[in-house]
C-alpha atoms as a printed R data frame, in Angstrom:
    type eleno elety resid chain resno      x       y      z
1   ATOM     1    CA   MET     A     1 23.050  69.740 44.732
2   ATOM     2    CA   GLN     A     2 23.297  71.497 41.123
3   ATOM     3    CA   PRO     A     3 26.187  74.483 41.341
4   ATOM     4    CA   ILE     A     4 24.406  77.802 40.957
5   ATOM     5    CA   GLY     A     5 25.728  81.812 39.636
6   ATOM     6    CA   PHE     A     6 25.313  84.546 41.302
7   ATOM     7    CA   GLU     A     7 22.937  86.237 40.603
8   ATOM     8    CA   ASP     A     8 20.521  83.033 40.481
9   ATOM     9    CA   TYR     A     9 22.024  82.763 44.292
10  ATOM    10    CA   GLN     A    10 21.345  86.329 45.090
11  ATOM    11    CA   ASN     A    11 18.072  86.097 43.756
12  ATOM    12    CA   MET     A    12 16.927  83.334 45.260
13  ATOM    13    CA   ALA     A    13 18.877  84.514 48.511
14  ATOM    14    CA   LYS     A    14 16.857  87.430 48.504
15  ATOM    15    CA   THR     A    15 13.427  85.160 49.050
16  ATOM    16    CA   THR     A    16 14.297  84.732 52.784
17  ATOM    17    CA   ALA     A    17 15.613  87.880 53.835
18  ATOM    18    CA   ILE     A    18 13.336  88.219 56.762
19  ATOM    19    CA   TYR     A    19 14.543  91.674 58.316
20  ATOM    20    CA   PRO     A    20 13.392  95.374 59.677
21  ATOM    21    CA   SER     A    21 12.946  97.190 56.976
22  ATOM    22    CA   ILE     A    22 14.289 101.396 57.995
23  ATOM    23    CA   LYS     A    23 10.606 101.752 57.876
24  ATOM    24    CA   ASP     A    24  9.768  99.353 60.271
25  ATOM    25    CA   LEU     A    25 12.143 100.550 62.824
26  ATOM    26    CA   ILE     A    26 11.256 104.039 62.440
27  ATOM    27    CA   ILE     A    27  7.184 102.887 62.808
28  ATOM    28    CA   LYS     A    28  7.965 100.455 65.591
29  ATOM    29    CA   GLN     A    29 10.378 103.346 67.422
30  ATOM    30    CA   LEU     A    30  6.770 106.688 66.948
31  ATOM    31    CA   GLU     A    31  4.245 103.595 68.257
32  ATOM    32    CA   LYS     A    32  7.004 103.171 71.453
33  ATOM    33    CA   GLU     A    33  7.026 106.842 72.327
34  ATOM    34    CA   GLY     A    34  3.356 106.755 71.744
35  ATOM    35    CA   HIS     A    35  2.838 108.375 68.399
36  ATOM    36    CA   HIS     A    36  0.332 106.352 67.069
37  ATOM    37    CA   GLU     A    37 -1.373 108.651 64.137
38  ATOM    38    CA   ILE     A    38  2.028 109.404 62.923
39  ATOM    39    CA   ALA     A    39  3.246 105.619 62.857
40  ATOM    40    CA   SER     A    40 -0.153 104.707 61.063
41  ATOM    41    CA   ILE     A    41  1.187 107.970 59.219
42  ATOM    42    CA   VAL     A    42  4.581 106.846 57.977
43  ATOM    43    CA   SER     A    43  2.661 103.237 57.028
44  ATOM    44    CA   GLU     A    44  0.858 104.000 54.385
45  ATOM    45    CA   LEU     A    45  3.878 105.605 52.945
46  ATOM    46    CA   PRO     A    46  4.837 104.062 49.552
47  ATOM    47    CA   PRO     A    47  7.991 102.071 49.419
48  ATOM    48    CA   HIS     A    48 11.143 103.879 48.522
49  ATOM    49    CA   ASP     A    49 14.099 103.072 47.526
50  ATOM    50    CA   ASN     A    50 15.968 104.389 50.982
51  ATOM    51    CA   ASP     A    51 13.325 102.545 53.019
52  ATOM    52    CA   ASN     A    52 16.156  99.456 52.469
53  ATOM    53    CA   ASN     A    53 17.791  98.297 56.059
54  ATOM    54    CA   VAL     A    54 22.096  97.076 54.852
55  ATOM    55    CA   TYR     A    55 22.660  98.030 57.762
56  ATOM    56    CA   TYR     A    56 20.950  94.951 59.096
57  ATOM    57    CA   ALA     A    57 22.952  92.800 56.642
58  ATOM    58    CA   ALA     A    58 26.448  94.057 56.945
59  ATOM    59    CA   LEU     A    59 25.720  94.146 61.137
60  ATOM    60    CA   GLY     A    60 24.684  90.798 60.580
61  ATOM    61    CA   LEU     A    61 27.612  89.935 58.619
62  ATOM    62    CA   SER     A    62 30.295  91.205 60.899
63  ATOM    63    CA   GLY     A    63 28.210  88.642 63.204
64  ATOM    64    CA   GLU     A    64 28.505  85.188 60.734
65  ATOM    65    CA   VAL     A    65 32.620  85.991 59.579
66  ATOM    66    CA   GLY     A    66 32.799  86.797 63.596
67  ATOM    67    CA   GLU     A    67 31.694  83.644 64.110
68  ATOM    68    CA   PHE     A    68 33.752  81.447 60.976
69  ATOM    69    CA   CYS     A    69 37.188  83.189 62.401
70  ATOM    70    CA   ASN     A    70 36.472  82.459 66.213
71  ATOM    71    CA   LYS     A    71 35.968  78.696 65.624
72  ATOM    72    CA   LEU     A    72 39.561  79.008 62.834
73  ATOM    73    CA   LYS     A    73 41.651  80.503 65.875
74  ATOM    74    CA   LYS     A    74 40.115  77.845 68.440
75  ATOM    75    CA   VAL     A    75 41.735  76.009 65.632
76  ATOM    76    CA   MET     A    76 45.217  76.998 65.556
77  ATOM    77    CA   ARG     A    77 44.728  77.108 69.404
78  ATOM    78    CA   ASP     A    78 43.974  73.381 70.225
79  ATOM    79    CA   ASN     A    79 44.480  71.449 66.977
80  ATOM    80    CA   ASP     A    80 47.435  73.051 66.271
81  ATOM    81    CA   GLY     A    81 46.508  74.610 62.761
82  ATOM    82    CA   ILE     A    82 45.288  71.182 61.497
83  ATOM    83    CA   VAL     A    83 41.855  71.589 59.570
84  ATOM    84    CA   SER     A    84 39.630  68.301 60.497
85  ATOM    85    CA   ASP     A    85 37.130  67.297 58.107
86  ATOM    86    CA   GLU     A    86 34.675  68.560 61.350
87  ATOM    87    CA   PHE     A    87 35.557  72.050 60.341
88  ATOM    88    CA   ARG     A    88 35.380  71.814 57.080
89  ATOM    89    CA   GLY     A    89 32.071  71.282 57.870
90  ATOM    90    CA   PHE     A    90 31.664  73.883 60.170
91  ATOM    91    CA   ALA     A    91 33.107  76.139 57.315
92  ATOM    92    CA   ALA     A    92 31.134  75.296 54.554
93  ATOM    93    CA   ASP     A    93 27.696  76.229 56.238
94  ATOM    94    CA   GLU     A    94 29.411  79.742 58.173
95  ATOM    95    CA   ILE     A    95 30.307  80.379 54.769
96  ATOM    96    CA   GLY     A    96 27.442  79.982 53.156
97  ATOM    97    CA   ASP     A    97 25.984  82.413 55.910
98  ATOM    98    CA   ILE     A    98 28.279  85.167 54.924
99  ATOM    99    CA   LEU     A    99 27.627  84.691 51.161
100 ATOM   100    CA   TRP     A   100 23.930  85.033 52.396
101 ATOM   101    CA   TYR     A   101 24.892  88.154 53.694
102 ATOM   102    CA   VAL     A   102 27.579  89.606 51.359
103 ATOM   103    CA   ALA     A   103 23.833  89.061 48.675
104 ATOM   104    CA   ALA     A   104 21.523  91.169 51.363
105 ATOM   105    CA   ILE     A   105 24.009  93.650 51.108
106 ATOM   106    CA   CYS     A   106 24.487  93.769 47.452
107 ATOM   107    CA   SER     A   107 20.788  93.572 47.295
108 ATOM   108    CA   GLU     A   108 19.925  96.093 49.739
109 ATOM   109    CA   LEU     A   109 22.432  98.660 47.418
110 ATOM   110    CA   ASP     A   110 20.691  97.027 44.202
111 ATOM   111    CA   ILE     A   111 24.183  96.354 43.658
112 ATOM   112    CA   ASP     A   112 24.735  92.738 41.680
113 ATOM   113    CA   MET     A   113 26.847  90.206 42.653
114 ATOM   114    CA   MET     A   114 28.552  89.376 39.374
115 ATOM   115    CA   THR     A   115 29.496  92.883 38.737
116 ATOM   116    CA   CYS     A   116 30.937  92.888 42.037
117 ATOM   117    CA   ALA     A   117 33.079  89.699 41.205
118 ATOM   118    CA   ALA     A   118 34.067  91.015 38.123
119 ATOM   119    CA   HIS     A   119 35.101  93.810 39.189
120 ATOM   120    CA   ASN     A   120 36.813  92.434 41.488
121 ATOM   121    CA   LEU     A   121 38.636  90.256 39.222
122 ATOM   122    CA   ASN     A   122 39.346  92.614 37.081
123 ATOM   123    CA   LYS     A   123 41.503  94.915 39.729
124 ATOM   124    CA   LEU     A   124 43.939  92.085 40.885
125 ATOM   125    CA   LYS     A   125 44.379  91.329 37.520
126 ATOM   126    CA   SER     A   126 45.208  94.902 36.321
127 ATOM   127    CA   ARG     A   127 47.353  94.933 40.490
128 ATOM   128    CA   GLN     A   128 49.049  91.310 40.105
129 ATOM   129    CA   MET     A   129 49.626  93.202 35.822
130 ATOM   130    CA   ARG     A   130 51.573  95.563 37.597
131 ATOM   131    CA   GLY     A   131 53.051  93.882 40.246
132 ATOM   132    CA   LYS     A   132 51.420  95.521 42.683
133 ATOM   133    CA   LEU     A   133 49.418  92.715 44.715
134 ATOM   134    CA   VAL     A   134 51.439  93.344 46.886
135 ATOM   135    CA   GLY     A   135 51.666  96.582 49.803
136 ATOM   136    CA   SER     A   136 48.273  98.729 51.522
137 ATOM   137    CA   GLY     A   137 46.108 101.073 50.106
138 ATOM   138    CA   ASP     A   138 43.231 100.605 47.826
139 ATOM   139    CA   ASN     A   139 44.108 102.657 45.000
140 ATOM   140    CA   ARG     A   140 47.531 100.305 44.362
């Protein structure tokens, strides 16, 4: 498999994103409550920036990180903390899922993953140069 950059990954990940928009959820709730005429009107509204569903992507990310951490906990408990090739294979799959949700969140918020990565590295380099890598707080 050929390595790809964040921009390509984010664009490709978008093509596999199948989950409800906020608009879809509102229509479903209106129909559930018997407001079919209003649901029909809402469904005809043009797309809007706020129709995205960053919540779905964020909750998915949380679930995938939880899966990874739970398996890692079992490596500590059951395998004396020794990471096996089997775990590495599982980890690669889960990290891929985690990356997909990060890409989805970035897309939902109209943020470029490469920009996030570059900003993060610049922030860490600044902290390193100022001797502030260790400690807590966002503004160090």
